[in-house]
Phi, psi and omega in degrees: 000307185295332180293344180272354179267188188089214177257128178247119180249119175243100190066234178260005176271125187239132177235126174266133180226130178225123186249144172230130175286155179216116182288345174290332178266324178224096185303339181285347188296319178199151176254347177221124182141187182203195180265161187281344181057053181265135174272312175199161179230127174250150177255118184242135180182188182273010173272347187297329178297337180277350178241033173067032174232171177275136180301142176057034180257116183293321186297324183258006182292142179292145179261139179282150179262135180274124183241154176287146176216142183304332183254003182165232182225145180236124173262135178215165176204138182239143177204177176237133184222150174286169179304141178167167173257121187238146176244149183204167172213158172270134172253109190255130171252123182267169185296333179274005179093348178294145179236147187206138171277131181222151174276173178266117183294345183243018177297146180264353179229142169263148183284164183258358178285113185291347184262347189231354174051054185282164164272168183206165174207165181234137169246127181090192180075186178279121181277151175283112180199152177054045175299138185284116175291157175292145189292311182227091184291128182276157171292159186299326182296339182269358184276141168240103193266140176249116182276125182241124165265111194304312181300313182294321183297322188260346190305309182282339175292323173294314187295329185251015183272171180273175184301340180293353181292337182302138180083011179247145177261164178308322179296328176294321182293321176297320180300324180286348181259007183296325178304321178298316181295320178296317180295324177296323175110357180294158179233014176205148175236130173250115179272127168302159196314126176258355179288157188295135179249156180273139177093163182250006173288160178302136184220144171280349179103006185265019174237069188285155170214341176233100191283335182266358186251142172278139177307128188304320186294341180278335183250353186277115180279354182050048181239142178286350182287132183301315183301323181296323179284327181290334186264024186303302181290334177297335177296322177293320176299315181299321179295312181293319177303316182290318177299315180295322180294338178260016177063037175249123180286154181239123179238131177260156178258114183255130183249095189243007177279325191213167177227158179267125178229125179266095185289346177275349180226088182309133181097346184262130182110201187306118187299321183290359170271313187274348179283002177253136180309310171254106184305336178293345178277351181298123179284351181277333186242132178167167183296132175241285179238000178082166180097173181085179186242000185231199178278133181283147166277140185264097182280002169290336183264134183296327181298324176292316178302316181293320181299310182290323175301317181292327174299311179298315181298321179300311182289323179294319184278310187291321186248004175053039179291162189254004178171168179226133167265124181264113184286145172040061181286346173303331183284344175224045175233132179245105185290325181258128180087196181281125180266105178270006179266244187296325181297314180292321179299313179298316180299315180295321179293320177300316179297318180295315181295323177298319180291340179255012175060036176255127182243162176061029171282124181282125176236083189253146185245147168263105191227075190270077176295156178302314170270105188300332181287338174297330179298331179295311179298318179297318179299317178298319181289321182292327182090016176290161178282350179168180178218154170297133190222108193251008179304322179298322180299315181290328173296318179296318177303308187288311183291322180295324181285320185272336186078008181239129181266132177267146181296340179295346180296336182296322176296323185278343171282333178277068191292336182275352187300130175077355173284142175298150175306132181093342174269144185223134170290145170266110188256148183200161175241005177197143171206185187292342189277352187222169171303157179295160182298320178301319179293318182297314182288343178268003176123356176054063180205167175290136175093014177295137178280116178296318184295333183266359187226348186301322186294338179293341182278346189300312182297333181282329172295321178296319177297312183309316188266009175236014182252161175295152175118183177263124184274137174233133179239129180278143183304126182094343179301324187293341175239020173071037175300149188230122175215145171262137178226120178300149179281347178206169178100167185290341183278358181296312185271097181210167181293133174227076185302136175295126182272081186299333180296338180284344183291343183244002177280181185303309181297311183298316182293325178294313182291318183294326175296321178296313180298318178301317182292315180296319178297317180295320177300315181297321180288325183286330187243095185298336180293340174291345180261007177284168178275000191277131185209139174220139011272132174267157182050046183295135177281106186290354175283344179285115178265359173237169176302152179287184185298335179272355177096010183252162177114224186232137167249106187286343176285326180262347184057047179241140180240138175228129175217164187241132175235152178200167179169182180270128181281180182297333181268007178085001181262155181288131176242144179229147181225140168241118181253127178239126181237123174262105183267008182266170179270012182229153173292147182229151176248126190224144169273122186256126179274152177223146181283344175204161179277169177121197184278127175236145181244135172272104185293332184280321185250004176056051177236155177248144180223141174257115183264131175230150182050031170066018180215151161243112187268149173053050179275137181272133177234123179294158181297144177050043182215183181193187177220151175238093180281138184223141173211148176252133182266000000 
């Protein structure tokens, strides 16, 4: 429903629509909240000059008409306009005489004026329609996701590009980099939030205020040509079409726990807060489960549930995306009692997708409980397809920095443990929330030498791509980009441009070759994506390998584990993975589940196993082997 509001342009006919729920008409709409107490609403903007009025003139601005709606009230206004990119705001007069400038909560465009945070719409140009779905959508366990922070990804590509870059938006630059992503081997891209954020300070996108709109700076070509401005949203379609044509899935990052409201500047921030005479009466905003840094959305109220469901439906339907990452779901999850937050949202989306015959849509949650293993139970209860799961990352941080492996790593390598069948952890050793892995293993400080620490990350990359779950790689991780990021404080959210020049230096080329090979191995051998892992329920008191030869030897800092599953040809495949996490070469007796010919996929060597062991095998420092055999 809400996706149908905002500005609707059919040719040159334009209709503005603004909806308010009313529990007097539909008691189910909200249990806490009230009506907006609006006297009238005018639409003010730079389109007024096209209807024989002065732009941004309140006195001559058209007034919206209040219409009946089964669930509340609908304000609308119709006009005819020539092709163009237009910005506007609602000028609201309340019953108590107070007046306020407000945005449109359902606008599909954010404005480009840095001082006023306007809503916007387009008449003419290429419309977003018939977005190309991906041909064969994979299950979540088969995805190798590349996390992109759009600003960071494109900053140096803009800076080092040729003059033809003029008239291009960041989304265009990403489209030109798709060959790189294909060559790397990933099959999914997760974009950090592309929805419009409040304020002009640098943002990761986690302070949303316009849920149906793409952040202006991502689609703005900064070109004086009319056509370039008319095709803003079409740029996102072109990017998704091209990614889908190259068999790369598209996942958006949705921030539905909270909204940004600037209480020092009435009217600024989430519109459904300020469109109420008393913002405390807004049924969309209010305490739900606590947490977060902004104003909470109140999922006790059905109107909020419908609004966020329609936001998800809009992006899934209009842009044919292949999944959503739900940010900070702890903030809208109720463990005790009926959960009207993320659990109901996931359930409703599953039902809707089933009804539209769409399968393998990833609905993954970021659910970082204090006890990370509690997140597994919550994920199973919520019905998500998986959750971001970071214990392996912290093991990599600690072990990589100290050079000493703790036996507790065995639990965190068994990433599929306790997840319901079909649910998958999203595993990673680096993401946007922390310093890069190279920085962490080098001491987690400003000034870490990339050249002296990159090799320490190698065994953890090998683990990442040989474990159960959905793999996620942060932009630049594949060539050992290095940045320090404080764990707290205002300096956390800042620009970290991807240093593309590092992808071809000695360190970068070595690491990127390793990632390409590991990614290809994971794609070639489907059994590496199975949930099967040994040793399970490892006794962490064992500081040496167990009786079968698996586990951790803390004196050598070597890890050995067994993976298996059914291959693409229907035959059983087995893997023995050995990781030397120490700074010294080690000699290890390697166990095997059967005799015969085994191949080291990583180093392209063949081995003949007899009596179920290869004894006194040499392993180079910070390196490993992936032994493979088909039964």
